[in-house]
C-alpha positions in Angstrom: -17.0 73.8 52.1 -19.1 75.8 54.6 -17.8 78.1 57.3 -19.5 78.4 60.8 -22.2 80.8 59.4 -23.3 78.2 56.7 -22.0 80.4 53.9 -20.7 78.3 51.1 -17.0 78.9 50.3 -17.1 77.5 46.7 -14.3 78.0 44.3 -16.0 76.0 41.5 -15.2 77.4 38.1 -17.1 77.1 34.8 -14.3 75.0 33.4 -14.9 72.4 36.1 -18.3 71.5 34.6 -18.2 72.6 30.9 -18.1 70.2 28.0 -14.8 70.8 26.2 -15.9 69.2 22.9 -18.0 71.7 21.1 -19.7 70.4 18.0 -19.9 72.9 15.2 -21.6 73.2 11.8 -21.5 75.9 9.2 -24.2 78.6 9.0 -25.1 77.4 5.5 -26.1 73.9 6.7 -29.8 73.1 6.7 -31.7 72.8 9.9 -32.4 69.2 8.9 -28.7 68.4 8.7 -28.1 70.1 12.0 -30.9 68.1 13.6 -29.4 64.9 12.3 -26.0 65.8 13.7 -27.6 66.7 17.1 -29.3 63.4 17.2 -26.2 61.4 16.2 -24.1 63.3 18.9 -26.9 63.1 21.5 -26.6 66.9 22.1 -29.1 69.7 22.6 -27.2 72.5 20.8 -24.6 73.1 18.0 -22.3 76.1 17.7 -22.7 77.7 14.3 -19.6 78.8 12.4 -18.9 81.2 9.6 -16.8 80.2 6.6 -13.6 80.9 8.5 -14.6 78.5 11.3 -15.3 81.3 13.8 -18.4 80.6 16.0 -21.0 83.2 15.2 -24.1 81.7 16.8 -25.8 78.7 18.4 -28.7 76.6 17.3 -30.6 74.7 20.0 -33.5 72.2 20.4 -35.7 75.1 21.3 -34.9 76.8 18.0 -35.9 73.5 16.2 -39.2 73.5 17.9 -40.1 76.8 16.3 -39.6 75.4 12.9 -41.5 72.2 13.6 -44.4 74.0 15.3 -44.8 76.3 12.3 -44.7 73.2 10.0 -41.8 74.6 8.0 -39.5 72.4 5.9 -36.4 71.6 7.9 -34.3 71.0 4.8 -35.1 74.4 3.3 -34.0 76.5 6.2 -30.4 77.4 6.9 -28.8 77.6 10.3 -28.1 81.3 9.7 -31.8 82.1 9.5 -32.6 80.3 12.8 -29.5 80.6 15.0 -29.3 82.8 18.0 -26.6 85.5 17.7 -24.5 87.1 18.7 -23.2 84.4 21.0 -23.5 84.8 24.8 -20.4 83.6 26.5 -18.7 83.2 29.8 -15.0 82.8 30.6 -13.8 79.4 31.6 -12.2 80.7 34.8 -15.4 82.5 35.9 -17.1 81.2 39.0 -19.9 78.8 38.1 -22.3 81.2 39.9 -21.6 83.7 37.1 -22.7 81.2 34.4 -25.9 80.6 36.4 -26.6 84.3 36.7 -26.1 84.9 33.0 -28.3 81.9 32.1 -31.0 83.0 34.5 -31.0 86.7 33.5 -31.0 86.0 29.8 -33.2 82.9 30.0 -30.7 80.7 28.3 -29.9 77.0 28.7 -26.6 77.0 26.8 -23.5 79.3 27.1 -20.4 79.3 25.0 -17.3 79.1 27.1 -14.3 81.2 26.1 -10.7 81.1 27.2 -9.5 83.5 29.8 -8.8 86.3 27.3 -12.2 85.9 25.6 -10.7 85.1 22.2 -11.1 81.4 21.7 -14.1 79.1 22.3 -13.1 76.3 24.5 -16.4 74.6 25.3 -20.0 75.0 26.3 -21.9 74.9 29.6 -25.5 74.0 29.8 -28.4 74.0 32.3 -27.8 70.3 32.6 -24.2 70.9 33.7 -25.4 73.4 36.3 -28.0 70.9 37.5 -25.2 68.2 37.8 -23.2 70.7 39.9 -26.1 71.4 42.2 -26.8 67.6 42.5 -23.2 66.9 43.5 -23.1 69.8 45.9 -26.3 68.9 47.6 -25.3 65.3 48.0 -22.2 66.4 50.0 -24.3 68.8 52.2 -22.7 71.9 50.6 -25.3 73.9 48.7 -24.6 77.2 47.0 -25.4 80.4 48.7 -28.9 81.6 48.0 -29.2 83.8 45.0 -31.8 84.3 42.3 -29.5 82.6 39.8 -29.7 79.2 41.6 -33.4 79.6 42.3 -34.0 78.8 38.6 -32.8 75.2 39.4 -34.8 74.6 42.5 
């Protein structure tokens, strides 16, 4: 909602727009297997785990493009050699503006979401989720306060 000065009073949190089902695969899996899983799940990233199931990195469509553009064999490259790490995360109770700032500053399109204490991974938020938030806010006439974080999406 807006006050009289057209300043947005928005209490939207990361958890309001994040995806709570995080698809994971082990760091030993081949990039080809991960690409097949991403296609089957219709997702643009996969969280990569170690042997204990802890998320240690993320593999995205952009990472896959590097392999394809260099004509490398997808089956011969492990997730470990291509994934982005350490993970960049945001807390689920953080304002959605914070996620936008992190993504804009670090030039990321995917952020791991952690619980309030930063111990457990509870989901993922993507640029697509932020775009959905902006679309919903603009359709109601309430747009976020101007900041360089949101400028990325305009």
